[in-house]
C-alpha positions as CSV (number, residue, x, y, z in Angstrom):
1,M,-0.1,-0.1,-0.3
2,K,2.5,2.5,1.0
3,R,4.1,1.5,-3.1
4,I,1.4,3.1,-4.0
5,L,0.9,5.7,-1.7
6,I,4.1,7.4,-2.2
7,P,3.5,7.7,-6.2
8,L,0.2,9.3,-5.5
9,L,1.0,11.7,-3.4
10,V,3.9,13.2,-5.4
11,L,1.5,13.5,-8.8
12,L,-0.6,15.5,-6.2
13,L,1.5,17.9,-5.2
14,L,3.7,18.1,-8.2
15,M,-0.1,18.6,-10.5
16,P,-0.6,22.5,-11.4
17,A,-3.5,24.1,-9.9
18,C,-5.2,24.7,-13.0
19,A,-5.1,20.6,-12.9
20,F,-8.3,20.9,-9.5
21,A,-11.2,21.9,-11.2
22,L,-13.5,24.0,-10.6
23,T,-17.2,24.6,-9.1
24,G,-19.7,26.0,-9.4
25,Q,-22.6,26.0,-13.1
26,S,-22.0,24.8,-15.6
27,Y,-21.7,26.3,-19.3
28,A,-24.4,23.5,-20.0
29,V,-26.7,23.9,-17.5
30,F,-26.2,27.7,-17.8
31,D,-27.8,27.2,-21.5
32,S,-30.3,24.9,-20.5
33,Y,-31.2,26.7,-17.5
34,Y,-31.4,30.2,-20.1
35,Q,-33.8,29.0,-22.6
36,E,-36.2,27.5,-19.1
37,D,-35.8,31.2,-18.2
38,V,-37.2,32.8,-21.0
39,A,-39.9,30.5,-21.8
40,F,-40.9,31.8,-18.2
41,I,-40.7,35.0,-18.6
42,N,-43.4,34.1,-21.9
43,K,-45.6,32.7,-20.2
44,N,-45.6,34.7,-16.8
45,D,-45.3,38.4,-18.4
46,N,-47.0,37.0,-21.8
47,R,-44.1,37.6,-24.2
48,Y,-43.5,36.1,-26.7
49,L,-39.4,36.3,-26.7
50,L,-37.3,34.4,-28.7
51,P,-33.9,32.9,-27.8
52,M,-31.0,34.1,-27.6
53,V,-27.2,32.4,-28.9
54,L,-24.5,33.6,-27.9
55,S,-21.5,32.6,-30.1
56,R,-18.3,30.6,-28.9
57,S,-14.9,31.3,-29.3
58,S,-11.2,29.2,-28.3
59,G,-8.5,30.9,-26.1
60,N,-5.5,32.0,-27.8
61,G,-3.6,29.7,-24.9
62,D,-3.3,26.6,-23.9
63,D,-5.4,26.1,-21.2
64,G,-8.9,25.2,-22.4
65,R,-11.3,28.2,-21.9
66,S,-13.9,28.7,-24.1
67,Y,-15.3,32.3,-24.6
68,Y,-19.0,32.8,-25.6
69,E,-20.1,36.3,-26.5
70,L,-23.4,38.6,-27.1
71,I,-22.2,41.6,-29.0
72,G,-25.4,44.0,-29.0
73,D,-26.2,48.2,-28.5
74,V,-28.1,47.8,-26.1
75,L,-27.1,43.7,-24.5
76,T,-23.3,42.8,-24.0
77,V,-23.0,39.0,-22.5
78,T,-19.8,37.2,-22.2
79,V,-18.6,33.8,-20.1
80,T,-15.0,32.4,-19.9
81,V,-15.8,28.9,-19.3
82,D,-12.7,26.2,-17.8
83,I,-11.2,23.4,-20.1
84,T,-14.9,20.8,-18.3
85,G,-17.2,23.0,-18.6
86,V,-17.2,25.3,-15.5
87,I,-17.7,29.0,-16.2
88,E,-15.3,30.9,-14.6
89,A,-17.0,34.5,-14.9
90,C,-19.7,36.1,-16.6
91,E,-20.4,39.3,-17.4
92,I,-23.9,41.1,-18.7
93,R,-24.3,44.2,-19.5
94,L,-27.5,46.7,-20.4
95,T,-27.4,49.7,-21.4
96,A,-30.2,51.8,-22.4
97,P,-30.0,53.8,-25.4
98,A,-30.2,57.6,-26.4
99,N,-33.3,59.2,-26.5
100,M,-35.8,56.3,-26.2
101,T,-39.3,57.0,-25.2
102,Y,-41.6,54.9,-23.1
103,G,-43.8,52.8,-25.5
104,D,-41.2,54.1,-28.4
105,S,-39.9,51.1,-31.2
106,V,-36.6,52.0,-29.1
107,Y,-37.9,51.6,-25.7
108,N,-39.8,47.9,-26.8
109,D,-36.8,46.7,-28.5
110,F,-34.0,47.5,-25.4
111,A,-37.8,45.8,-22.6
112,I,-37.0,43.3,-24.7
113,S,-33.1,43.1,-23.6
114,G,-33.9,43.9,-20.6
115,Y,-36.2,40.4,-20.6
116,H,-33.0,38.2,-22.1
117,S,-31.0,40.2,-18.8
118,Y,-33.4,38.4,-16.9
119,A,-33.0,35.2,-18.3
120,Y,-29.4,35.4,-18.4
121,L,-29.3,36.3,-14.8
122,M,-30.5,33.6,-13.5
123,A,-29.2,30.9,-15.5
124,M,-26.3,31.6,-13.2
125,D,-29.0,30.1,-9.9
126,A,-28.6,26.7,-9.3
127,G,-32.6,26.5,-8.5
128,T,-33.9,23.7,-10.7
129,D,-36.9,25.9,-10.8
130,P,-37.4,28.8,-12.7
131,A,-39.6,30.7,-10.5
132,V,-37.8,30.4,-7.2
133,R,-34.3,31.2,-9.9
134,Y,-36.8,34.5,-10.6
135,A,-35.8,35.2,-7.3
136,L,-33.1,36.4,-7.7
137,V,-33.9,38.7,-10.1
138,T,-36.2,40.1,-7.7
139,D,-32.9,40.4,-5.2
140,V,-30.8,41.9,-7.8
141,V,-33.5,44.4,-8.7
142,E,-33.8,45.6,-4.9
143,G,-29.8,45.2,-4.1
144,L,-29.5,48.5,-6.1
145,K,-32.4,50.3,-5.4
146,N,-31.4,50.3,-2.1
147,N,-27.5,50.8,-2.1
148,D,-27.3,54.1,-4.5
149,G,-26.9,51.4,-8.3
150,V,-24.1,49.5,-6.2
151,Y,-24.6,46.2,-4.8
152,T,-22.6,42.5,-4.1
153,R,-23.8,39.6,-2.9
154,Q,-22.9,35.5,-2.8
155,L,-24.3,33.5,-5.5
156,G,-23.2,29.6,-4.5
157,V,-19.0,29.6,-5.3
158,Y,-19.4,32.3,-7.2
159,T,-19.6,36.6,-6.0
160,L,-21.8,39.0,-7.6
161,A,-21.0,42.3,-8.6
162,C,-23.8,44.3,-9.5
163,T,-23.4,48.8,-10.6
164,R,-25.8,50.8,-12.0
165,S,-24.4,54.1,-13.6
166,G,-25.7,56.8,-15.7
167,D,-27.6,54.4,-18.9
168,A,-25.5,51.2,-17.8
169,A,-26.5,48.1,-15.4
170,V,-23.2,45.5,-15.3
171,L,-24.0,42.4,-13.9
172,S,-20.8,40.1,-13.2
173,F,-20.4,36.8,-11.6
174,T,-16.4,35.7,-10.5
175,N,-16.6,32.5,-9.7
176,N,-14.6,32.3,-6.6
177,S,-12.9,29.1,-6.7
178,V,-10.5,29.8,-9.5
179,P,-7.3,30.7,-8.2
180,G,-6.0,34.3,-6.8
181,V,-9.7,35.4,-6.9
182,T,-10.2,36.4,-3.2
183,P,-14.3,36.0,-1.5
184,V,-16.3,39.0,-1.1
185,P,-18.8,38.3,1.8
186,D,-22.4,38.1,1.3
187,P,-23.6,42.2,2.6
188,G,-27.4,41.1,2.2
189,A,-30.4,38.7,2.5
190,T,-30.3,35.5,0.6
191,P,-33.8,35.2,-1.6
192,D,-37.2,33.8,-0.7
193,P,-36.4,30.2,-2.4
194,D,-40.2,31.2,-2.2
195,A,-40.5,34.0,-4.6
196,T,-42.7,33.3,-7.4
197,S,-43.5,36.9,-8.8
198,A,-43.8,37.2,-13.0
199,P,-41.4,39.2,-14.2
200,D,-43.2,42.8,-15.0
201,N,-42.0,45.7,-17.6
202,E,-39.6,47.5,-15.3
203,N,-35.8,46.5,-15.1
204,W,-32.2,47.9,-13.2
205,A,-32.1,50.2,-16.4
206,D,-35.2,51.8,-16.6
207,Q,-34.6,52.5,-12.3
208,A,-31.9,54.8,-13.4
209,G,-33.9,57.0,-14.5
């Protein structure tokens, strides 16, 4: 037994940090949940949203990372995935167009992007029920409103940092198990797991005024 254990211990000590699998939301689950979240929003708010598709690219290094992106003038989503398929970072950016008027076509397009930002945010929650995942939207909206546009909380192994400034809101997830990342204490309460409120017509960028 000793002859087996010693080589294993040596191998364990010599393995690079990147060889240890991260914990967190897999991209496959994230994508599946996003599809479910869009269907949930359509059903509860009488919408007809079609799921968006993130384009995939590989990194230039040999670390095996993949990158998924949606680049738009209003909604931008970027996701970094490690070699095992676990999400290292996810950023959702929603920007209100200039000179839009409530009810016009520009506003309606912005509202649609806002719903998609909800769905992507919800997809980072590990809950299996979209109604439970929607509680994260409520938490972020209230957190930004009650903390002058800056809100940070923990969601599993992720730190979620939210900022709203001017015409833009940025929701940024960082996986705390990535080497070199320091977890941030959770300053807020955990969302109510029984919350089942449906989406409304406002989003965090609307509330920026």
